[in-house]
Steps between C-alpha positions, in 0.01 A plus 500: 500500500352377827128568514459324830700328769351372823578242765248247633449539874209263569284249313129465576357151566277508189773606252577141394139431396478820295838435339387155390231690307767722343439810714743678733386797711756743642427748779735728689578418863219613726212372285176427691486139631230386254722612209820370657352146503494486119806716435875502486597791723805696394707815543583686182860608452475649153197628310505678165213743434458364147309171462683202353400402150431167336832328444648612834626218715344403833743317729404328823814347643639291213163462323437746220222575254435771244228752579228462235258779604463777759154618603436876484484547879747229607802726536306767691407238760862387525609860560221588742471190718749241383217289362489306175346180367730299273316255279726237339260441210704636209214726394582792271218701660444546873147384585493723809641855505716435808685191381828421331499193275810287449596181323401177676773360726572173676284535813715268714817690410329830577360375831853406607595869469191644672664549839631775722813665359437420132545796263228580245604722209359630174773611261528618143683249281 
């Protein structure tokens, strides 16, 4: 099952610095400028009403990681405004209610895929 499928449209100038700290912020196209600076802007193509669960697979281009935790409000924010914080810390508990945690990934490999046109998906495996 596809929980989520979106396409990157624009990458804010501060995304690289945040990603080096293991954090990726997604916002739907049209985000206010101060949020766009730190975000990957995207346009969702597919969105399931049910939140993904731990063990689902997050794919960004050819980089993939298992989801390890989903905060209680994370999926509501995805549905309402296309916003989510992905923390590549491998935590089994989301520290903040609006975040999705995933396994750590190779930052350089991920950065290579953070560009306009790249597909981001969360799928059940």
